[in-house]
N, C-alpha and C positions, 0 to 999 in steps of 0.2 A: 177888491173882494178880497177878504183875508181868509186865512186856513180855516178858522172856525166856521165860516159862512159856506165854505168849499165842502168842509166835513158834513156839515148840515144836511146841504144840498145832496151829497151823493148818498149819505145814509138814511136820509129822510125819503127817498125817492126810490127804495128798494135795493139802494146799494148795500145795504147790511144782508139781506137777502142773497143777494148775488155772490157776496163776499163769502156767506157760509155754505151756499151752494159750490163754490170753487173750492173752498178747504174741503168740504166733502168730498168731491171728485178727485181731488190732487189725492187725499189720502187712501180712497178705493184705489186708484191705479198704481200708487206706492205697494199696496198690499197685494194686488194683482201680478206686479212685476215680482215681488219678494216670494211668493207661492209659486209662480213658473220657475223662478231661479233655483229655487229650495226642491222643487221636483225634477228640475233638470240635473242638477248634483247628485240627488238621490238616484236616478237614471244611471249617471255616469258610475256612481260607485257598484250599482248592481251589475251593470256589464264588465267592470273591473274585475268584479269577483268571479262572475262566469268565464271570463278570459283567463284567470288564474287557475281555477279548476281544469280547463281545458289544457293549458300549460303542462300542470302536473300530470294529467292523463297522458299526454303525450311523452313527457319525460320519463314516465313508468313504463310505456311502450317502448320507447326507444332502449332502456335498461335491460328491457326482456329479451329483446332481440339481439342486443350485445352480448348478452350471456349466453343465449342460444349459438350465436356465431362462434365463441370463444369454445363452447362445448364441442361444437363439431370440429372445429380446427384441432383440436386436442385428440379427439376419435381418429382424425385423418393422421396424425403424428404419431399416435400409438400404433397405427397400421403401416407406419412405413411410408405415409405419401403428403409429401409436401404441399400444403393448399397453395393454390395460386388465386390472386384477388384481381379485380381490376378497379377495385377502389382507390381514389386519389386523396391523399392528405391535405385536408385544407389548411391555408397559409396564404402568407402574401403572395400577390401576383408577381411572379418574375420575368413578365414581358415587359 
């Protein structure tokens, strides 16, 4: 049995329909995965933007309290009081 006979047998007995159905299913599956991937990337971009907004808000809040603290320290020094702090300067661990 040669190649032409095998192709005729496969394509003649619904093989073409099966091949078309397989290609259609493969394309749909590929499109579904591409859409899911695109939605996932969009979600990641949205979450990243939200996180950046939160970080900026927290940085502004830290800067505000840093400024308030400096103002209070200046006011204490103007009144002749040396401000005492329990804050520890961050840095490499010396242990």
